C-alpha positions as CSV (number, residue, x, y, z in Angstrom):
1,M,24.0,7.2,10.4
2,M,21.1,9.2,8.8
3,K,18.7,11.0,10.8
4,F,14.9,11.9,9.7
5,T,14.6,15.6,11.6
6,A,11.7,17.6,10.8
7,S,13.5,19.4,8.2
8,I,14.7,16.8,5.8
9,V,11.3,15.3,5.7
10,P,10.0,18.5,3.6
11,M,12.9,18.4,1.6
12,L,12.8,14.6,0.7
13,T,8.9,15.4,-0.5
14,S,10.1,18.6,-2.7
15,L,12.8,16.1,-4.8
16,V,10.3,13.4,-5.2
17,V,7.5,15.5,-6.3
18,L,10.0,16.6,-8.2
19,T,10.2,13.4,-10.2
20,S,8.6,12.3,-13.3
21,F,6.8,9.4,-12.6
22,S,6.0,7.2,-15.8
23,F,5.6,3.0,-15.4
24,N,8.2,1.3,-15.9
25,T,7.2,-2.1,-16.7
26,N,10.4,-3.9,-16.3
27,A,10.3,-2.8,-13.1
28,G,12.5,-5.6,-10.6
29,E,11.3,-7.6,-8.0
30,K,12.7,-5.5,-5.0
31,G,10.9,-2.7,-7.2
32,G,13.2,-1.5,-9.0
33,G,12.2,1.1,-12.0
34,G,11.9,4.2,-9.1
35,N,9.3,6.7,-9.6
36,H,8.4,5.4,-12.8
37,W,4.8,5.8,-13.6
38,F,2.0,7.2,-16.6
39,P,1.2,10.7,-15.7
40,G,-2.7,10.7,-16.1
41,N,-3.3,7.7,-16.9
42,A,-4.0,4.9,-14.6
43,H,-5.8,1.8,-16.7
44,A,-2.8,2.0,-19.1
45,Y,-0.4,1.1,-15.8
46,E,-3.0,-1.5,-14.6
47,K,-2.9,-3.0,-18.3
48,S,1.5,-2.7,-18.4
49,W,0.8,-5.8,-15.7
50,G,0.2,-8.2,-18.4
51,N,0.4,-12.5,-17.5
52,K,3.4,-11.9,-14.7
53,H,0.6,-13.1,-12.2
54,E,2.5,-17.0,-12.1
55,Y,2.0,-17.2,-8.0
56,S,-1.7,-16.4,-8.2
57,K,-4.7,-16.4,-10.6
58,E,-7.0,-13.2,-8.8
59,F,-7.0,-10.5,-7.0
60,V,-8.5,-11.7,-2.7
61,H,-9.2,-10.1,0.1
62,G,-6.9,-11.9,2.5
63,I,-3.8,-12.7,1.1
64,A,-1.0,-15.3,2.3
65,V,2.2,-15.1,1.4
66,Q,5.0,-17.5,2.4
67,L,7.8,-16.3,3.1
68,K,10.1,-19.6,3.9
69,E,8.4,-21.8,5.7
70,K,5.8,-19.6,7.1
71,L,1.9,-18.1,5.5
72,Y,1.4,-14.5,5.9
73,Y,-1.0,-11.7,6.0
74,F,-1.4,-8.5,6.6
75,R,-1.8,-6.8,9.7
76,G,-5.7,-5.2,9.8
77,P,-9.2,-6.4,11.0
78,A,-10.1,-9.8,10.3
79,V,-11.8,-11.1,6.5
80,D,-14.4,-12.5,7.6
81,P,-15.9,-11.2,10.9
82,N,-17.5,-14.9,11.7
83,D,-13.6,-16.0,12.5
84,L,-12.1,-13.2,14.3
85,D,-8.3,-15.7,14.4
86,G,-8.9,-16.0,10.3
87,A,-7.4,-14.4,8.3
88,T,-6.7,-10.1,8.3
89,D,-5.8,-7.7,5.6
90,I,-5.4,-3.9,5.0
91,P,-9.4,-2.7,4.9
92,A,-10.6,-2.3,1.1
93,H,-7.5,-3.8,-0.5
94,T,-7.4,-7.1,-3.1
95,W,-4.1,-8.3,-4.0
96,I,-2.5,-10.3,-6.8
97,Q,1.3,-11.8,-6.3
98,V,3.8,-11.5,-9.0
99,G,6.5,-12.4,-7.7
100,K,8.3,-13.6,-4.6
101,R,8.2,-11.0,-2.4
102,R,6.3,-9.0,-5.3
103,L,2.3,-8.3,-4.7
104,L,-0.5,-6.5,-6.8
105,G,-3.1,-4.1,-5.3
106,K,-6.7,-2.8,-5.6
107,H,-7.7,-0.3,-3.2
108,Y,-11.1,0.7,-3.2
109,N,-13.4,3.1,-0.8
110,S,-14.9,0.4,1.5
111,A,-15.0,0.0,5.2
112,P,-13.3,-2.9,6.7
113,N,-14.9,-5.8,6.9
114,S,-15.1,-6.1,11.1
115,G,-14.3,-4.6,14.0
116,K,-15.9,-1.1,14.6
117,N,-15.8,0.4,11.4
118,I,-18.2,-2.2,9.6
119,G,-20.8,-0.9,6.5
120,I,-19.6,2.6,6.8
121,D,-20.3,4.5,3.1
122,R,-18.0,5.5,0.8
123,Y,-15.8,5.5,3.9
124,W,-12.8,6.8,2.2
125,A,-13.5,9.5,0.2
126,S,-17.3,11.0,0.3
127,D,-17.0,12.5,-3.3
128,V,-17.4,8.7,-5.6
129,E,-19.2,6.1,-4.7
130,D,-18.9,3.3,-2.4
131,G,-16.5,0.1,-4.0
132,A,-15.2,2.1,-6.2
133,L,-11.9,1.7,-7.1
134,L,-9.3,4.7,-5.3
135,W,-5.5,3.1,-6.0
136,Y,-3.6,0.7,-7.7
137,V,-0.8,-0.8,-5.5
138,E,2.5,-2.8,-5.4
139,A,3.7,-4.0,-2.4
140,V,7.7,-5.0,-2.0
141,I,8.7,-7.7,0.8
142,D,11.8,-6.2,2.6
143,G,12.9,-5.2,5.9
144,W,13.5,-1.8,7.5
145,T,17.1,0.3,7.6
146,E,17.4,4.1,7.6
147,Q,18.8,3.2,4.1
148,K,16.1,1.4,2.3
149,A,13.6,4.0,4.0
150,L,15.0,6.5,2.1
151,D,15.7,4.3,-1.3
152,Y,11.9,3.4,-1.1
153,Y,10.4,6.9,0.0
154,L,12.0,8.3,-3.4
155,K,10.3,5.5,-5.1
156,G,6.9,6.8,-4.0
157,Y,7.0,3.7,-1.3
158,V,5.8,6.5,1.9
159,R,4.2,3.4,4.0
160,Y,4.1,0.1,4.7
161,S,2.4,-2.1,6.5
162,Q,3.0,-4.8,9.1
163,L,3.0,-9.1,8.0
164,L,1.7,-11.1,10.6
165,D,2.1,-14.7,10.9
166,A,-0.4,-17.3,10.2
167,D,-0.4,-19.0,12.7
168,T,0.7,-17.4,15.9
169,K,-0.7,-13.7,14.5
170,E,2.7,-12.2,15.8
171,P,5.1,-9.9,13.2
172,H,6.9,-10.5,11.2
173,P,10.9,-10.4,13.4
174,T,12.6,-8.0,10.0
175,K,10.4,-8.1,7.0
176,V,7.4,-5.7,6.4
177,A,5.2,-4.6,3.0
178,W,6.5,-1.5,1.1
179,L,3.1,0.5,-0.6
180,R,3.5,2.6,-3.2
181,H,-0.2,4.2,-4.4
182,V,-1.2,4.9,-7.9
183,A,-4.3,7.8,-8.3
184,A,-6.8,5.0,-10.1
185,T,-9.5,7.7,-10.6
186,E,-9.3,12.0,-9.0
187,F,-11.3,12.4,-5.5
188,R,-10.9,13.5,-1.9
189,F,-9.4,11.6,0.0
190,N,-11.4,12.8,3.4
191,G,-13.1,10.1,5.0
192,S,-12.8,10.7,9.3
193,E,-12.3,8.0,10.6
194,P,-8.8,7.1,7.8
195,M,-8.0,10.9,8.7
196,R,-7.9,10.3,12.4
197,I,-6.1,6.9,12.3
198,C,-3.6,8.5,9.5
199,D,-3.7,11.8,12.1
200,I,-3.2,13.7,7.9
201,V,-6.1,16.3,7.1
202,P,-7.6,15.5,3.8
203,Y,-6.5,16.4,0.2
204,D,-7.4,15.9,-3.0
205,V,-6.1,12.7,-5.0
206,K,-4.9,13.4,-9.0
207,L,-5.8,10.7,-11.1
208,G,-2.9,8.9,-12.0
209,I,-0.1,10.2,-9.7
210,V,1.7,8.7,-6.9
211,D,0.1,9.3,-3.9
212,L,2.7,10.7,-1.0
213,Q,0.8,12.1,1.4
214,L,-1.2,8.8,1.9
215,C,-0.4,7.4,6.5
216,P,3.5,8.4,5.5
217,N,5.1,6.2,7.9
218,W,8.3,5.3,5.8
219,M,10.5,7.2,8.3
220,M,9.4,5.1,12.0
221,P,12.3,2.2,12.6
222,Y,10.2,-1.4,12.5
223,N,10.2,-2.7,15.5
224,P,7.6,-5.7,16.0
């Protein structure tokens, strides 16, 4: 059985960094197409999405994704500070659904809508304007196994998010949202609260490059 030891992770990181990233507009619902991006051209990346928005018509914060007969939110703070039992989402993200288990997102330089960090200026990066677009995001809903974790990591999906039942707020028993971020601009990721939460140090983000350092948790087994 594969084990994610301290020695294998740097080796895998080097392997991914050496991979050429150029976006593939034919990427499948399971994230097929792998490490295919337009290096240095994140705006061309957004345009390549085309008219695939068959499930939703606009980007929203607090999107509800249907899995079988239930609706799920991304885990995070409440979207509406006056409705703490309502929709939740990853802070500063908006989403549009483009497939049964696939979403596209945008990650902004904005603070959470609720909780103790509400209203913090330039929450993620101090050298770009508050509210500026920082990353484009791809999300693929799938399970976690050691082999899947490695496969997703090698495609640039270094983080997964829990999905919460819209009614009970309980996490999905088996499914997570695998996330891949590509930089929409150049900046230094140095927000003090994200640094603390993710247990990482500040680093420079390059335009159009898949961000492999953004709060990685791909190697952590999913145990809801």
